VMD Tcl script that draws the C-alpha trace (Angstrom):
set ca {
  {-57.97 -98.49 57.32}
  {-58.23 -101.19 60.01}
  {-58.22 -100.19 63.73}
  {-55.48 -101.69 65.99}
  {-57.45 -103.87 68.40}
  {-54.41 -104.63 70.53}
  {-54.09 -101.07 71.75}
  {-54.78 -100.93 75.60}
  {-54.11 -97.18 76.21}
  {-56.87 -94.64 76.59}
  {-56.06 -92.56 73.48}
  {-59.32 -91.41 71.85}
  {-59.97 -93.07 68.51}
  {-62.54 -92.51 66.09}
  {-62.98 -94.57 62.70}
  {-62.80 -92.63 59.43}
  {-63.73 -94.24 56.11}
  {-62.43 -93.29 52.72}
  {-64.68 -94.37 49.74}
  {-63.36 -95.54 46.44}
  {-64.92 -92.43 44.76}
  {-62.97 -90.01 47.02}
  {-59.76 -92.04 46.51}
  {-60.30 -91.64 42.70}
  {-60.92 -87.91 42.95}
  {-57.88 -87.34 45.15}
  {-55.84 -89.31 42.59}
  {-56.91 -86.88 39.89}
  {-55.78 -84.10 42.11}
  {-52.33 -85.59 42.52}
  {-52.82 -87.06 46.04}
  {-52.50 -90.63 46.91}
  {-55.26 -91.80 49.20}
  {-54.45 -95.44 48.78}
  {-54.57 -97.51 52.20}
  {-50.81 -97.87 52.10}
  {-50.20 -94.15 51.53}
  {-52.75 -93.01 54.20}
  {-51.33 -95.52 56.73}
  {-47.81 -94.04 56.03}
  {-49.11 -90.46 56.44}
  {-51.55 -90.60 59.39}
  {-50.96 -93.81 61.44}
  {-50.27 -92.84 65.02}
  {-50.68 -89.26 64.37}
  {-53.51 -86.68 65.31}
  {-55.46 -85.91 62.21}
  {-58.38 -83.60 61.28}
  {-60.91 -85.35 59.11}
  {-63.70 -83.72 57.10}
  {-66.67 -85.70 56.17}
  {-70.07 -86.91 57.19}
  {-70.39 -87.80 60.92}
  {-72.89 -90.75 61.39}
  {-73.48 -93.17 64.26}
  {-72.02 -96.49 63.08}
  {-74.72 -98.96 64.32}
  {-73.16 -102.04 62.70}
  {-69.94 -101.43 64.68}
  {-71.21 -99.95 67.85}
  {-70.09 -103.15 69.75}
  {-66.35 -102.14 69.07}
  {-66.73 -98.76 70.75}
  {-65.48 -98.02 74.34}
  {-68.84 -96.39 75.14}
  {-71.17 -99.03 73.77}
  {-69.16 -102.36 73.73}
  {-70.45 -105.52 74.99}
  {-66.91 -106.84 75.35}
  {-64.47 -104.12 76.28}
  {-61.46 -105.87 75.10}
  {-62.84 -105.37 71.51}
  {-62.58 -101.70 71.75}
  {-61.18 -100.49 68.56}
  {-62.32 -96.78 69.05}
  {-63.51 -94.45 71.72}
  {-67.05 -93.80 70.20}
  {-69.50 -95.46 67.71}
  {-69.61 -92.27 65.66}
  {-67.61 -92.59 62.54}
  {-66.59 -90.09 59.79}
  {-68.03 -91.69 56.78}
  {-67.26 -90.69 53.18}
  {-64.22 -88.49 54.24}
  {-63.42 -85.71 51.93}
  {-60.44 -84.28 53.67}
  {-57.58 -85.54 55.94}
  {-54.81 -83.42 57.39}
  {-52.28 -84.21 59.98}
  {-52.41 -81.84 62.97}
  {-49.02 -81.06 64.60}
  {-49.03 -81.80 68.31}
  {-48.66 -78.68 70.49}
}
mol new
graphics top color blue
foreach p $ca { graphics top sphere $p radius 0.5 }
foreach p [lrange $ca 0 end-1] q [lrange $ca 1 end] { graphics top cylinder $p $q radius 0.2 }
display resetview
């Protein structure tokens, strides 16, 4: 998914990346993890993602904490969930 670079609020944002292998695996389980389906399901909602948490050095300049140009902040932190294995929408309290 592509982050919305036009956001100016302070909502915490973290990037999550879904690999083609996991999209295929979820398709075999009957779940649609295509970009369009995930956008429709999670965009603008709080989610819980399961996967590998890694520092995303190639994209650290797009993070609020490490950005060279704050106007490019696509997320709060340079940490990313890489190879996501689970995504669930979390209901707001």
